[in-house]
C-alpha positions in Angstrom: 80.0 -24.5 129.0 80.2 -22.8 125.6 78.8 -19.4 125.1 75.4 -18.8 123.4 76.1 -17.1 120.1 73.8 -15.7 117.4 74.0 -16.7 113.8 72.2 -14.3 111.4 71.4 -14.6 107.7 69.6 -11.9 105.7 67.2 -11.9 102.8 67.0 -8.6 101.0 64.4 -7.7 98.4 65.1 -4.7 96.3 63.1 -3.2 93.4 65.0 -3.0 90.1 65.3 0.3 88.4 63.7 -0.4 85.0 61.3 1.3 82.6 58.7 -1.5 82.6 57.7 -4.3 84.9 59.2 -7.8 85.0 56.9 -9.6 82.6 54.8 -7.0 80.9 55.1 -3.5 79.4 53.4 -1.6 82.3 55.5 1.3 83.6 57.6 0.4 86.6 57.0 3.6 88.6 55.3 5.0 91.7 51.8 6.2 91.4 49.5 8.2 93.7 46.4 6.6 92.2 45.9 2.9 92.9 45.6 0.4 90.0 46.6 2.7 87.0 49.8 0.8 85.9 48.2 -2.6 85.4 47.4 -4.9 82.5 46.1 -8.4 81.8 49.5 -9.9 82.4 50.3 -8.3 85.8 46.8 -8.8 87.1 46.8 -12.5 85.9 43.9 -12.4 83.5 43.1 -15.7 81.7 45.3 -16.3 78.6 47.8 -13.5 79.3 51.4 -14.5 78.8 54.5 -13.1 80.4 57.6 -11.8 78.5 61.0 -11.5 80.3 62.3 -8.0 80.9 65.9 -8.2 79.6 67.0 -5.1 81.3 66.2 -6.5 84.8 68.1 -9.8 84.0 71.2 -7.8 82.8 71.1 -5.6 85.9 71.0 -8.7 88.2 74.0 -10.2 86.4 75.7 -6.8 86.6 75.3 -6.9 90.4 76.5 -10.5 90.6 79.7 -9.7 88.6 80.4 -6.6 90.8 80.1 -8.8 93.9 82.3 -11.6 92.5 79.5 -14.2 92.2 79.3 -17.1 89.8 77.0 -16.1 87.0 74.5 -18.6 85.5 74.0 -17.1 82.1 71.8 -20.1 81.2 68.9 -20.1 83.6 65.1 -20.2 83.9 62.2 -19.1 85.9 60.0 -21.2 88.2 56.6 -20.9 89.8 56.5 -20.4 93.6 53.0 -21.3 94.7 51.3 -19.6 97.6 48.2 -17.7 98.3 48.0 -14.1 99.4 45.4 -11.4 98.5 47.9 -9.1 96.8 49.4 -11.9 94.6 47.1 -11.9 91.6 48.3 -15.2 90.1 48.3 -17.2 93.4 51.9 -17.9 92.5 55.0 -15.8 92.0 57.3 -16.2 89.0 60.7 -16.5 90.7 63.9 -18.6 90.6 65.0 -21.6 92.7 67.4 -24.4 91.7 69.3 -22.2 89.2 69.5 -18.6 90.3 71.2 -16.0 88.1 74.0 -15.6 90.6 75.5 -18.1 93.1 77.9 -16.9 95.8 79.4 -13.5 96.0 80.7 -11.3 98.8 79.9 -7.8 100.2 82.8 -6.0 101.7 82.4 -3.1 104.1 83.9 -1.2 107.0 82.8 -1.6 110.6 84.4 0.5 113.3 87.2 1.3 110.8 87.9 -2.4 110.2 87.3 -4.4 107.1 84.5 -6.9 107.2 82.7 -9.1 104.6 79.6 -11.1 104.4 79.3 -14.1 102.0 76.3 -14.4 99.8 74.5 -17.6 99.0 72.5 -16.5 95.9 71.1 -13.5 94.0 68.0 -14.2 92.0 65.3 -12.3 90.1 61.5 -12.5 90.6 58.4 -10.4 90.4 56.9 -8.3 93.3 53.4 -8.7 94.8 50.9 -5.9 95.0 50.1 -3.8 98.1 47.4 -4.2 100.7 45.8 -1.0 102.0 44.1 -1.6 105.3 41.1 0.3 106.7 39.2 -0.1 109.9 37.1 -3.1 108.9 38.1 -3.9 105.4 41.2 -4.0 103.1 41.8 -3.0 99.4 44.5 -4.1 97.0 46.6 -1.9 94.8 48.2 -3.8 92.0 50.5 -1.0 90.7 53.5 -2.7 92.2 52.4 -6.3 91.2 54.8 -7.7 88.6 57.6 -5.1 89.3 61.1 -6.6 88.9 62.5 -7.6 92.3 66.1 -8.9 93.1 66.4 -11.1 96.1 69.8 -11.3 97.8 70.4 -14.1 100.3 73.4 -14.2 102.6 75.0 -17.1 104.4 74.1 -17.3 108.1 77.5 -15.9 109.1 76.6 -12.5 110.5 77.3 -12.4 114.2 75.6 -9.2 115.5 72.9 -6.6 114.8 75.6 -3.9 114.1 77.2 -6.1 111.5 73.9 -6.7 109.9 73.1 -3.0 110.0 76.4 -2.0 108.3 76.1 -4.7 105.7 72.6 -3.6 104.8 73.7 0.0 104.6 76.6 -0.9 102.3 74.3 -3.0 100.1 72.0 0.1 99.7 75.1 2.1 98.6 76.2 -0.6 96.1 72.7 -0.8 94.5 72.7 2.9 94.0 76.2 3.2 92.7 75.6 0.4 90.1 72.3 2.1 89.1 70.4 -1.1 89.9 67.9 0.3 92.4 67.0 3.5 94.2 67.0 1.3 97.3 65.1 3.7 99.5 63.7 1.8 102.6 61.2 4.6 103.3 59.5 4.1 100.0 59.6 0.3 100.2 62.2 0.0 97.5 64.3 -2.3 99.6 63.0 -4.6 102.4 64.8 -6.9 104.8 64.1 -10.2 106.4 66.4 -11.7 109.1 66.9 -15.4 109.9 68.2 -15.6 113.4 69.3 -18.6 115.5 71.0 -18.8 118.8 73.2 -21.8 119.7 76.1 -22.9 121.8 79.5 -22.2 120.3 79.5 -22.7 116.5 76.3 -24.8 116.4 73.2 -23.4 114.7 70.1 -23.1 116.8 66.5 -23.2 115.7 66.0 -20.6 112.9 63.4 -17.9 113.3 62.5 -15.6 110.4 61.6 -12.0 111.1 59.8 -10.5 108.0 59.1 -7.1 106.5 61.7 -5.0 108.2 61.3 -1.7 106.3 64.2 0.3 107.8 67.8 -0.1 108.9 66.7 0.8 112.4 64.0 -1.9 112.5 66.5 -4.4 111.2 68.9 -3.7 114.0 66.3 -3.5 116.8 64.5 -6.7 115.6 67.7 -8.7 115.6 68.7 -7.5 119.1 65.2 -8.3 120.4 65.1 -11.7 118.9 68.6 -12.7 120.1 67.6 -11.8 123.7 64.2 -13.6 123.4 65.8 -16.8 122.2 68.6 -16.6 124.8 66.0 -16.3 127.6 64.1 -19.3 126.2 67.2 -21.5 126.0 68.6 -20.5 129.4 65.2 -21.2 131.0 65.2 -24.8 129.7 62.5 -24.1 127.1 62.9 -24.4 123.3 62.8 -22.1 120.4 60.0 -22.8 117.9 60.8 -22.6 114.1 58.4 -19.9 113.0 57.9 -16.7 111.1 57.6 -13.5 113.2 56.7 -9.9 112.4 58.1 -6.7 113.9 55.8 -4.4 115.9 57.1 -0.9 115.4 55.2 0.5 118.3 56.0 -2.1 120.9 59.5 -2.6 119.5 59.2 -6.4 119.7 58.7 -9.4 117.4 55.4 -11.3 117.4 54.4 -14.7 115.9 52.8 -14.8 112.5 52.8 -18.4 111.5 54.8 -21.6 111.7 57.6 -21.6 109.1 57.1 -23.0 105.7 59.8 -25.3 104.1 60.8 -25.0 100.4 58.6 -28.0 99.4 55.5 -26.1 100.7 55.9 -23.7 97.8 55.7 -26.6 95.2 58.3 -25.1 92.9 58.2 -26.1 89.3 59.5 -24.6 86.0 57.4 -21.8 84.7 55.6 -23.3 81.7 54.9 -20.0 79.9 58.6 -19.0 79.8 61.4 -20.9 78.0 64.9 -21.2 79.6 67.2 -18.3 78.4 70.8 -18.1 77.4 72.8 -14.8 77.8 76.2 -16.3 77.3 77.0 -13.9 74.5 76.3 -10.8 76.5 79.4 -8.9 77.8 79.1 -7.0 81.0 82.0 -5.1 82.5 82.8 -5.5 86.2 82.2 -2.2 88.0 83.9 -1.0 91.1 81.8 -1.1 94.3 81.9 1.6 97.0 84.3 -0.4 99.2 87.0 -0.3 96.5 86.3 3.3 95.7 86.7 4.3 99.4 90.1 2.6 99.5 91.3 4.4 96.4 90.1 7.8 97.6 91.8 7.3 101.0 95.0 6.3 99.3 95.0 9.0 96.6 93.9 12.0 98.7 94.9 11.1 102.2 91.3 11.5 103.5 90.2 9.3 106.5 87.3 6.9 106.4 84.8 9.3 108.0 85.7 12.1 105.4 85.4 9.6 102.5 82.0 8.5 103.7 80.7 12.1 103.6 81.6 12.2 99.9 80.6 8.6 99.0 77.0 8.9 100.2 76.6 12.0 98.0 77.8 10.6 94.7 77.6 13.9 92.9 80.0 15.3 95.5 82.6 12.5 95.0 82.4 13.0 91.2 82.8 16.8 91.7 85.7 16.4 94.1 87.6 14.2 91.7 86.8 16.5 88.7 88.2 19.5 90.6 91.5 17.6 91.1 91.8 17.0 87.3 92.5 20.8 87.3 94.1 21.5 90.7 97.4 20.0 91.9 96.7 17.2 94.4 98.5 18.5 97.5 97.5 18.6 101.2 96.6 22.3 101.1 94.3 22.0 98.1 92.7 18.9 99.3 91.8 20.5 102.7 90.4 23.7 101.0 88.4 21.8 98.5 87.0 19.3 101.0 86.1 21.9 103.5 84.3 24.3 101.1 82.6 21.4 99.3 81.2 19.7 102.5 80.0 23.0 104.1 79.2 25.8 101.7 78.4 23.8 98.5 76.5 21.1 100.4 74.3 23.8 102.0 73.7 25.5 98.6 72.9 22.2 96.9 70.4 21.4 99.6 68.8 24.8 99.1 68.8 24.8 95.2 68.4 21.0 94.8 71.3 20.7 92.4 75.0 21.6 92.1 75.3 24.7 89.9 79.0 25.3 90.0 81.4 23.9 87.4 84.6 22.2 88.7 86.8 24.6 86.7 85.1 27.7 88.3 85.5 26.1 91.8 89.2 25.4 91.0 89.7 29.0 89.9 88.3 30.3 93.1 90.6 28.0 95.1 93.6 29.3 93.3 92.6 32.9 93.8 92.1 32.3 97.5 95.5 30.7 97.8 97.1 33.6 96.0 95.4 36.0 98.4 93.6 37.7 95.5 90.2 37.0 97.2 89.2 36.6 100.8 87.2 33.7 102.3 84.3 36.1 102.4 84.5 36.8 98.7 84.9 33.1 98.0 81.7 32.3 99.8 79.8 35.2 98.2 81.0 34.1 94.8 79.6 30.6 95.4 76.2 32.0 96.4 76.1 34.3 93.3 77.0 31.4 91.0 74.1 29.3 92.5 71.8 32.3 92.0 72.7 32.3 88.3 75.6 34.8 87.9 78.7 34.0 85.8 82.0 33.8 87.7 83.8 36.1 85.2 81.2 38.9 86.0 81.5 38.3 89.7 85.2 38.6 89.7 84.9 42.0 87.9 83.8 43.5 91.2 87.0 45.3 92.1 88.9 44.2 95.1 90.2 47.0 97.4 93.9 47.0 96.9 94.7 50.7 96.7 97.1 51.5 99.5 95.7 54.9 100.3 92.1 53.5 100.5 93.3 50.7 102.7 95.1 53.2 105.0 91.9 55.2 105.3 89.8 52.1 106.2 92.4 51.0 108.8 92.3 54.5 110.3 88.5 54.2 110.7 88.8 50.7 112.2 91.4 51.8 114.8 89.3 54.8 115.8 86.2 52.5 116.3 88.2 49.9 118.3 90.5 51.7 120.7 90.3 48.9 123.3 91.6 46.4 120.8 94.5 48.8 119.9 95.4 49.0 123.6 95.3 45.2 123.9 97.7 44.9 121.0 100.1 47.4 122.5 99.9 45.3 125.7 101.1 42.2 123.9 97.8 40.5 123.1 98.5 39.1 119.6 94.8 38.0 119.0 93.9 41.7 119.0 95.7 42.0 115.7 93.5 39.3 114.1 90.4 41.0 115.6 91.3 44.2 113.8 92.0 42.4 110.5 88.5 40.9 110.9 87.0 44.4 111.4 88.6 45.6 108.2 87.1 42.7 106.3 83.7 43.2 107.9 83.7 46.9 107.0 84.5 46.1 103.3 82.3 43.0 103.0 85.5 41.0 102.6 86.7 43.0 99.5 89.8 44.5 101.1 93.1 42.8 100.1 94.1 40.7 103.2 97.9 40.6 102.4 98.2 44.4 101.9 95.9 45.1 104.9 98.1 43.0 107.2 101.2 44.7 106.2 99.8 48.3 106.5 98.0 47.5 109.8 101.2 46.1 111.4 103.1 49.2 110.3 100.4 51.5 111.6 100.2 49.9 115.0 104.0 49.8 115.4 104.2 53.5 114.8 101.4 54.4 117.2 
């Protein structure tokens, strides 16, 4: 008998990064106070008419072009009719028969291998409001009502929760890189729904939709749970009902919400208050997506996928990294030094100061000084800290490095007197004792002693003892 296999399709809703809402001029932004960014249009007052947000339309097309979809520059909006307390119109302005984008593909890496997920459609609609539940009553906040929302629908070709997880993570990165959405799941800026069916071989089973998965972890766990639930039903001789289920974060399991609606239940029809639009004359350049950028960085700099991912998830770091190599020679030694200091010291300083305060040219200068043995690693790190504290590199480098031979001999003499055991170890053939003594010289001078001259004099001194 053929093996039971899951088939998974995802629906992703992401808030579009625009100044105003989808069909009115209310600010499209977060608010601590309920119902302050509202107007007659987004609260569906009688006689209020919608106006299309051009920026949201263009950003949706921009996404479709980047993902190699077919663009419908001539399109229109429809009414999707359903009742819910946070939907002020009792219908949602959306798209159906003619979405802005048809098809497309999202490419990503999974366990160092290249994967892809085909898309069915990308369309634009408006968001609903937000219900706030109390012990025995609920209130509605319409600040989010009418916000522009992109819906991305995949084909049901995803075969595991891990594949769904990595796809969704890559999509978040794409949306951020293209400046389409902040796509922060924790703030509800991107939400996931999973359509899961289990069938024998390549056959599709009965589709179950799991809604409102608000994190990547919830997406993965809900898919795993639902696959096992459906397998148990099938193997026990029972059947899987077509239904919509929710995800219980506490119990880590899905639960039934309602029997699944079909498309005709929504009674789609063209939005009578909005005319069809034609954007055929608009020119939008195709932008690179993170998958393509990764491959270029790996090829150009010799970094592995794990190293590239560290940079690509901090876009400022990737831009900074490449800007530094507009100045430095692109060789293995430089790449290693830049990557290591960037992803340790500078990452830590950016986390502390909330911004990157060092210019690429200053960083490149420090790298060259380090390679020329004109500064030590300790001075390099101290200089980074001082730059973030507001000092100018030129002034920092005025601090005289200790390179006077007599001064260095005097410092070495003190270090040898304080570390007689290490001197004996060196005389007994223990080479690591030499590095220990160099380290003590650095420590005594806060890293300001010239490492090259110090090594030479220390070796001479120990040899003559």
